[in-house]
N, C-alpha and C positions, 0 to 999 in steps of 0.2 A: 221262607226265611225261618219261621218257627219250626218247621220240620227239620231243617238243618241244625238248628240249635238243640232240638230235642235229641237228635242223633249224636251230637257232640257230647251232650250231657250223659247219655247212656254209655257211650264209649269211656268217658272219664270215670263214671261210677264203676264200670266193669274193670278198667285197667289200673287206675290210680288209687281209688278209695280203698281197695283191699289191703294196701300197704300202709294205711294210716297208723295201725298199731306199731308196725316196725319203725316208722319214722318218729312217732311219739316216744317209743322206748329209747331209741337212739338219742333223741334230743334230750330226754330226761337224764341220760347218762352223762351228758355234757353240761347241763345247766340245772338250776333249781326248777321246781314245778311250774312256777309262773312264767319264767323265761322259756322253758321248754314248750309250753302251750303257745306262747307268742311266736316262737320259731316255727312250730308246726303250722300254725295258722298262716303265717306269711309264706311258708313253703307251698302250701296248697293253693293259696291265692296266686302265686307266681306260676305254679303248675297249670292251673286253670287258664291263666292269661296266655301262656305260651303252649298250651296243649296241642295246638295245630302244628307246632314245630316238632312234636314228639313223633318219632318213627316207630310204628307198631312192631317192627321186627327186632327192636332193641329191648333191653331190660328196663322196664319201667321203674322197678325198685331202685336200681342204680341211678337212673335219671332223677328220681326224687331225692336220693341222697346227695346228688350233685347240687341240686337246687338248695337243699338244706345247708350244705357246706357254704354256698354263696351267701345265703341269708345270714348264717352264723357269722361269717367273715364280715359282711356289711354291718351287722348289728354291733360287732366288736369295734369296728371303726367309729360308728356313731356314738357308742357308749363312752368313748374317750372324750367326746365333745360335750356330753351331758353333765349337768350338775345334779349330784345325788339328792334325793328327797330326804327330809328329816323324818324321824319316826312318826311325828304327829301328822305329817302330810300323807302317810301311807294308809291304805285301806286296811282296817282291822279285820274285816270279814272276808275270808277267802271263798270264792265261788266253788261249789262242788258239782261235779258232773258224774253221773253214775257210770258212764262208759270208761272212766279213768280206772276203775277197779280192775277191769279186764286187762288193761295195758300194764298196770302196776304189778300184777302178779308175776310178771317175767323180769322184774328188775333185779339188778345185781345186789349182792350183800352189801351192808353198810361198810364193812371193812374193805371190800374190793372197790367200792365207790370212792372211799376216802383215798385209797392208794392211787386209783385212776385220776383223781382230781389233781394229784401232784405230778403226774406225768405231763411233759410238755404237750401242748395242744396238737401239734402235727403228728406226734407219735401216738397220742390218744386216739385221734381220728383213725389212723391206720390200723391200730390193733382192734378197735371196736368194729370197724368195717370188716376186717378179716375174721376175727374170732367170735364176734357176737352175731353180726349180720351175715357172715359166711359168704362175702363177695369174693370173686376171683381177683387175682392181682391186676388183671387187665381192667376189670370193672372199677377197682379202687383207684387205679391210675387215672381213669376217666373222671371219677368223682372228684379226686384231689387235683386234677389237672397237672400231673407230673409223670415222668417216665416210670416204667415198671421197676427198674433197678432202684429208683428212689423209694418206691413203695416197699420193696423188700427190705431195704435198709431201715426205713422208718419202723416197720413192723418188728424187725429184729431188735433195734435199739429200744423201742417201746416195751417190748416183752421183757428185755433184760432190766430196764428201769423199773417196771412194775414188779418183777420178781424180787429185785433188791429192796424195794419199798415194803413189800409184803414180808420178806424175811426180817427186815429191821423191826417191823411192827410185831412180828412173832417174838423176836428177842425181847422187846419191851414188855410184852405180856408175860413172858416167862419170868423176867426179872421182877415184875410186880407181884406175880404169884409167889415167887420165892420170898419176897419181903413180907408178904402177908403170912406165909407159912412160918417164917422166922419169928414174927411178932406173936403169932398164936402159940408157938412153942415156948417163947420167953414168958408169956403170961400164965403158963401152966405151972 
């Protein structure tokens, strides 16, 4: 029995654990740091629990993203039922893990993160899986449990929405710079 367990552990470490950074980075692009850690932990707990159902000939990374999608969806449904904590009830000290530095260096810019957070969740999932994680349309369809045509549509709409948000942000910045420039020329 122990030998079987040890073999399963080694397979899991060889196949699933190497994708931990990708799963964390993706979760971090969806949620704040604490929620991302929770999502990744739950994803890997489920992956371990159901690892015997994983088929080695398939893409483990896509399988983990599918689990992450399910965990994220389930957490969203539970969150609607929870009562938010007041500031006094929240922990003031955030735990720090040195492995986070490696994962965080590949994060998106703050401007892109801000714009992405405004993209509807289904489109955000599709464009992150396609453009950041570089999954194929077929793999994304599997992760999101929808037809390839729907994936293509979501990616297209998501990219257009993201581009519009980034352009409007650029226009706001240009306007702010022009106002600063006008104020500085008036003061001279």
